[in-house]
C-alpha positions, 0 to 999 in steps of 0.5 A, a space after each residue: 123244060 121249055 114252054 114250047 116243049 111242054 105244049 108239044 108233050 101236052 098235045 101228044 097226051 091229048 091226042 092219045 087220050 082222044 083215041 077213045 074219048 071224044 075230042 069235045 071231052 078232052 079239054 086243054 083250053 085255059 078256061 077249062 084248065 083253070 075251072 077244073 084246077 081246084 076244089 073248095 080246099 083252103 088254097 088261094 091258087 092251084 097248079 095248072 093241069 095239062 088236060 081235063 078228061 070228061 069221062 062218060 064210061 068205064 072204058 074211057 076211065 081205063 083208057 085215060 089211066 093207061 095213057 097216064 101210066 105209059 107216060 108217067 103222068 099223074 091222074 087226079 080224079 074229081 067229082 063235083 069239086 066240093 071237097 074241103 081238104 084239097 084232095 082234088 086240087 090239080 098237080 102241075 101237068 096232071 090229067 084231071 079225070 072228071 067223073 061228073 058225067 058218069 051220073 046214072 043210077 044203074 039199078 034200084 032193087 027195093 026188095 034187096 034194099 040196095 042200089 047201084 050207081 055211077 060215081 057222078 050221081 049227086 047224093 040228093 038225086 039218089 034219095 029222090 029216086 029211092 024215096 017212092 020205094 020207102 027207102 033212103 040213102 042214109 049218108 047226107 053230108 051238108 053238100 048233099 045237093 051238090 056233092 057226088 056219091 063217088 066223092 063221098 066214097 073217096 072221103 068216107 063222108 058223114 053228114 047230119 044223119 051219121 050219128 044214127 045211120 053211120 058214115 059212107 063206109 057203113 052204106 057201101 056194099 061193093 065197088 067197081 074200081 079201075 086200078 093204076 094199070 087200067 084193070 077193072 076189079 069188083 070188090 065186095 058183094 050184094 049181101 049185107 054180110 060177107 067176110 070172104 078175103 080181105 075187105 078191099 071195099 072198106 080199104 078203097 072207101 076213104 082212100 081219096 083216089 090214091 089206090 084206084 078210081 071208083 067207077 061203080 058203087 053198090 050202096 045199101 039203102 035204109 027204110 025211110 022213117 015213117 015219122 020224125 020229130 025235130 027239136 030246137 034246144 037253145 042254151 046260154 052258151 056252147 059248153 052247156 049245149 055240149 053238156 046237153 049232148 051227153 045228157 041225151 046219151 045218158 038218157 039212152 036215146 039215139 037221135 037221127 040228127 044231133 047238131 050243135 051250133 054256137 052263137 057266132 054261127 047263129 049270128 052269121 046265119 041270121 045275117 045271111 038268111 034273115 033268121 032270128 036264131 041268135 036272139 033265141 039263145 047263145 047256142 043251139 042243139 038241133 035234134 031230130 028223132 025218127 021212126 015209130 018211136 019218134 014222139 016218145 024219144 023226142 019227149 025224153 030228149 026234151 025233158 033231159 034238156 029242159 032239166 039242164 036249163 035249155 029252152 026247147 021248142 018242137 018244130 014241125 013241117 016247113 020250120 023244121 026243114 028250114 032249121 035243117 037247111 040253115 044247119 047245112 049252110 052253117 059253113 057260110 059263104 066266102 067273105 071278101 074281107 075275111 080269111 077263114 079256115 074250117 077244120 074237121 076234127 073229132 073227139 070222143 063224145 065224153 071230151 066234147 065239153 072240154 074241147 069246145 071250151 079249149 077252142 074258145 080259149 084258143 080263139 082268145 089267146 090267139 086273137 082270132 075269131 071262131 065259130 063252131 058247128 058239130 055233128 055232136 052225136 058222134 063228136 065230129 066238130 067243124 070249128 072255123 077260125 078266121 081273121 080280117 084280111 087287113 090283118 095281113 101276115 101277122 093275122 095269118 100267123 096267129 091263125 096258123 098257130 090257132 089251127 095247130 093248137 086246135 089239132 094238137 088238143 084234139 089228138 091229146 083227147 084221143 081224137 083225129 085230125 079229120 072225121 069226114 073231109 079227108 086228109 087231102 093235101 091240106 092236112 098232110 102237115 098234121 098226119 104224122 101227129 096222129 100216125 106213127 112212122 110204122 103205120 105210115 110205112 105200112 100205108 106207103 107200102 099199100 100205096 106202092 102195091 096198088 100204084 107202083 108208079 105213083 100216078 094216082 092222086 100223088 101227095 094226097 091222103 098219106 104222107 
């Protein structure tokens, strides 16, 4: 098809979209198309969308989806674009449907311990709004200050508190969803219990925009802890810290936060933020207990880790918050002379020590650099392999080999290819390693049922 014909079709598409969406929010200029074409997934470039729609209402989402369905144009829903697996990357000629302006907190019901929000609400903003009521929204991904609740729902995001409070799915009670034909449905209920019919709410959580577009979210809130205690436990190496995770479990203490950072991560943080973490040890377990028993639980944890040879200090006030902020920034900023790829595997906690040792071996075998952070409380690891860009194609080949081996090793231990970031586009290469042909056939059938013309974020989440 010629460029002029493409432009003509895009102009017709834009004109139809402007039938309900204000012209100022139907974007087709080059700068906007480039800006909205990609998320934070590990891709150097992205195809160009045809149109970007900045929706501000459910009706505008419905209209956009109906226009796309009539024209058989792919729709890629997008929040803040902070995803790490390419789930919101543009497809050539698609409509990017941005929900970032649907950012209202519609209702807070303190007595019912719930809130209703639009998908563009920033995670941290919801917590700020409910804190005066003595409540919190528990899921807190590292990106909580910039990621949206809708994006968190799309990938079933976790976060630092997930060991105790669960992942996003555990906090979602009901959803408003626009289907591929523009129909608006409401799933779930306003009660903590409910088993009427199939659990479509749970199905949509983590579906990465492939079954419907989430336009409203009813979330369950938790009590804001009356107190918390933060411990920093430094070990000589990562396997020792991983053994500390198991020791805490053996002591039958459930921390709210249980994070592991290896020596390379500590060194990167020191360089970026002027901290002195690496001088304090070769790896760090960052632990936070909360609730009325926070002090007693922290003392049990301290004793268990000291018995393993850790240097344990109790952190309070600003220093505790600083450590937690450093952990949230542990992924690190992009560096021009390095190519990094982070992963999102999870393994059974009993296999944590073994898997960390295997990662270190892989890095040596493939001659790549490695740093590891982990939501150690639930076995979700974020290993990052990287090379110097000067190593060229040979370095990239070694990097790919290390990544493939790390995924295979996690699966061999009973793990998964993604704990909280989603499959997106990037991890499709490994999906068949985890899921057999029969399971994939069923998933494709579900996709066909909800989206018969394949317009909702095609080529993502399922093979």
